[in-house]
N, C-alpha and C positions, 0 to 999 in steps of 0.2 A: 565718698559718693559715687565715684566712677564706677568702683570697684561692686557695688551692690548692683548696679544698674547694668555693669556686665555681667555679674552673676544671674540677674533675671532674666536677660537675653539669651543666656545659656540655657535656663530652665525651659524657656518659653520654645526655644528652638530643639530641645531634646524632647519636649513634649509632643512638638510638630512631628518629629521623626516617628515616635512611637505611633503617633495617629497613622502616619502614612505608612508604617510598616503593618500596621492592623487596620486598615481601613475597612476590610470585610467585618469587623467586629460590631456587636452592638450589644448594651446593656440586656441582662436577663430579661426583664420584663417586655422587650422590644421584638424578643425572637418568637415567631410563631412555629412551634413544632408540630408536624401533621403525623410524625410517626408516634407508634406508642411501646410501652414496654419499658424494662429496666435501662436498656440502652438508647432510650429515645435521643438522647444528647449528643449522640456518636454517629457520624456518617458510616452506614452498615458496610460501605465499600473499603473506606481506608481508615477509619476509626477518629477522625479528626472533630473536634469540637463543633457543632452546628452554631452555637453562640458566636464563637470566636472568627467562624468562616460564614458568617449568617447571609452578607449580601450576596453572595453568589451561589446561595443553596437553592437547591431543584427539590421537588417531589414528584413520585410517580407511584400511581397504583401497581400492585404485583398482582401476578394472574391467581395468587392465592387470596386476595382479597384484602392484602394487609398494605399498606403504604410505608415505602421506603424515601427516607430524605437523605438526600447527599450533598457534601458540603461544596459540590462544584459541577459544573457542565460535564468536566473531565470525567470524575466518578459517576455520574447518570450514564456516559456514553460508555463507559467501560463496563460496567455491571449489567447491563440490559443490552439485549440484542435488538428489540423491538422499543419504541418510544411511542408512548400511547397518547390520544388526544387529550387526556387529562391532566398532561404533565402541569405542573406548577413552579414557577420560578419567584424570588424575590424581587420586587420592584426596589430598586435602587434608591429611589426618593421617598418613598412611602412607607418601604420596610414591610408591605403587604404582600402576600402570594397572590399572584395573577396567574391567569392563562399562560404558559410560556409560547403557544402558537400565535398569540396574538401581540406578545411583547417585541420589542425592538430592542436589539443588543448592540453594544458599543466594544468592537473586538481591537485589541490591542492599543489600548489605551496606557497611560503613563501610570496608572493606578496598578497595585501589585495583583497579580493572580494566584488562584489557587489550584494548586497540583498542576499549574502549567506557566510556562512563562510568557504566554499570551492571552492577557487577559480577557477576560468577558462579563460584562455586566448589563443586564437587562432593565428596560423601562416600560410604564406603561404607555407612552406616546412617543411617536417619531421625534416631536419637537423638544420633549426632555431628552431624548438619546442624542439629538444634533446639539444641543446645549452643552450636554457633558462632553462631546466628543471636542467641541470648540474648545473648551477649557482643558481638557487632558488629554487630546489627541485621540485616534482610534478611528475606526471605519464602522458606521451604521448598516445593519443588516437585521433580517430576520432570523427565528429560531432555526428553521431548517438549514440555514446556510452557516449559522453559527454550530450548531450541533456535529456538523459534518465536519466542521474544521477541528471541532474538538476530538471526533474520532481518529481525523487524521493526525491528530498530533500525541495521540497516546503513546507510541513507542517512542518518540524522541522525548517527550514528557518524561515518561516513567525510567530513562537512563538518568534525569535529575533526581527523580522521585527514589529511586532504588540506593543513589548514592548517600543521600540523606538517612534513609532507613537503615543502612548499615551501619552508618555512624551513631544513630539512635539505639540502634538494636546494642552494640557495644555498652553504650551508657546503661540502657536498661538492664544487661545483664549483671552488672556490677551493682546495680540500685537493689535489684532483686535479690541477690546474695547477701546485701547488706541490711536492707530495710523490711525484707518481707519474710513470712515465715515459711519454712522450707516443707510443704505440706504436699501431699500427692494431688497432682490437678489434673483437671479433664483435659482432652485435648482440645483445642481450638482450631476452628474453622477459619476465623478472620480475625484481624487486629480489633475490630470492633466488638467480636466476641470474647475475647482476652480482657480488653480493657473495660467493658460491662462486669465482668467477674471479677478483677482485680479491685473496682472501685466500690462494686456492690457488698464483695465478700469482706472487704477491710483487712486483708491479709498483708496489707502493707503499710496499714495506718492511713491517715487523711494526708494526701499528696496533692500537689499542683497537677494542673492539667497535663504539661509537657511531662512529668516524671510519669503518670499514669500511661501516657501515649508511648514514650520510650520503653518501658516494662512491658506494655503489651505487644510491641513490636518484637521484642526479644522472645515474649513467650509463644507468639504466632510463627515466626522464622523458625524457632526450634521445634517445633511440631510440624511444620512443613519439611525440614530437613528428616525429620523421625517417621515422618509418612511416606519419604520417597525411598526409603531402603527397607519398609515393612511390606508385608503382604496385606492389602486394604482391598475393600470390594470396590473396584474401579466402574462406577456408573457412565455410561455412555450420555454426552451431553443430547438433551431431547428426551431421553426416557423419563416416561410417568409412569408413576405407580398405577396398578391396573385396579386398585380399590379406591382412591379417592382422586386420582387424576392430577396429582402434583408433580413438578418436574422433580425427580429426588437428585439429580446432580447438584441441586442448590443446597442440598442439607447432607453432604457426605458424611457428618459424623455419626447420623442416624439411619444410613444406609443399610438395608438388609436385603438378602438374594435369595430366590428360589430357582432351582433348576428343574423344569418338569416338561416331559414328553418332546426332548430336543429344545425345547426354548429357556431362555433365563427372563426373568421377571426380576425389577428392582421395587425396593418400597422404601417411602420416607420413613419408617421407624417400625419396631418390633409388632406393634399393635396392628398395622394393616398387614404386614406378611402373616400373623397369626389368623386373621379373616380369612384371608386366601388359605390358608393350611388347611382351617376346621371347614371351607365350602368350596374349594379349587374349581369345582364346575360352574360356579357362579360366576367366575372371571376368566376361565380357559375352556374353552368348548369340549364338552364331553370330557373333562379332566376328573381324577381321582386321586385321593392321597398316596394309593400306590403307585403311581405315576410321577411322584415326587422324588428325584435323585438326590437331592442336595438343598441345604437349607444354610445358609451364613447370616451372621450377624454382626455389626461392628462393635468390639469393645469401647466402652464410654471412655477409658484414660487413653488407650493407645489408638484406637480406630483399628486395630489389628482385625483382620477377618476370622472369625471363630465358627465354630461346627453348632449351629442353633441348638442342637438337641445336648450339646456337652456345655453351655453357657448357665450362669446364673443371673436371674434377673430381680430386681428392687422395683416392687410397686409402692404407690402412694407417695413419693418424694416430692419437694418442693422443684425438681426440675422436670422442665416441661418440653417435650418435642414438637416439631411441626405441627401435629395434628393434637396437641393437649397433652393429656395424659400418658405416661407412656410406662411402658417395661423398659427398663434400662439395664442393659446387657454387660455381664462381665465375664473375662475367661476364668476367673477364680474366685473361688467362695470368700477368702480375705478381702478381695477388693470388693467385693459386693458388701461386705459387713461393714467396711470403713465408709463406703459410699452412704449407706444406711444411716449410718451414725452421724454423718455431716451433713444431711440433707434430710432429714427428718423421714425417712423411707418407713413403710409399715411392714411389708414381708420380705423377705427373700425366697425365691421360688425356683425350683428346676425346670425344666423344659415340660415334661411329663406333669407336672401341677399345673400347669396354665389351661384354665377351662374357657367353654365359650361363654359362661356366665361372668367371668371376669371381665372378659374383652369386653363384653357389653357393659359393663360397668363403668369401664375407663371412660366410655363418650358421655356419661352423664356428668 
């Protein structure tokens, strides 16, 4: 009897430890996801599962109109230069999204942090925050102070994060070699993008979230190393597409470039670059096609900068760019053919075969 009681006590204790380790987690039906798309379950900054780290989740509308939902205030501060008034955070008690700027945060409690050693949990009322702090420790403060602390902690927190990612990448590399189809992959701009691709494509089968995360970290880091040694389009931070006004540096895998009249313009996709090419005077004062000296696009697989006039383009695929339907560029016809087969593309075109009518049709 004593042994049974002892075993039951051990089970209860282990369950309590598991709950403490994942205090941030909720069941799927309780997680309110405000972002959309195939990767809506993942933090766009770090790839973490938003259901598992829900209680520290923050959401903010981006300049392009989309909403990004981060797993933590750390990722919110790290991925956004300016925090907008419409930012929302999960209320730890009700699990509902509430305005972050009117929330009360408990910083430094005994509950685990997400992407930081200095935990931060939000509450709808000061009384609720004080009750939580009384039970778990920590200091009560407003959002402005909490997000500033998160920003100040980024460098220190990333030492811990990068150490864990290094270990995860090693495991991910082994898992990818053992469990995944060795196919030609696109270049990934983020862990979240790699994770979404692996989970959605099924190239590794059905895995646990930690396995998807490890493989995604490996793939994203591998591409980061490759990009550092390759000639890519270097988009200055803050550069806007002259056609649509979007910040191009946020979409490096789709970057295109036009050098004209002593100026360099950057675009968030081939489609907008071609709109500029066909009517440069609409976007650059008194410009003509004859004044264009160079055009570059980013190879979809490698992100290498390639001469736009020498590239091959796939239309009608199931891969979308920042502005929807796109011309997906490749440095070789062979790669374009492989992509077309894998992603239900309609046509493969050379630069000279692209027309204004085609570009207009991509906006429909």
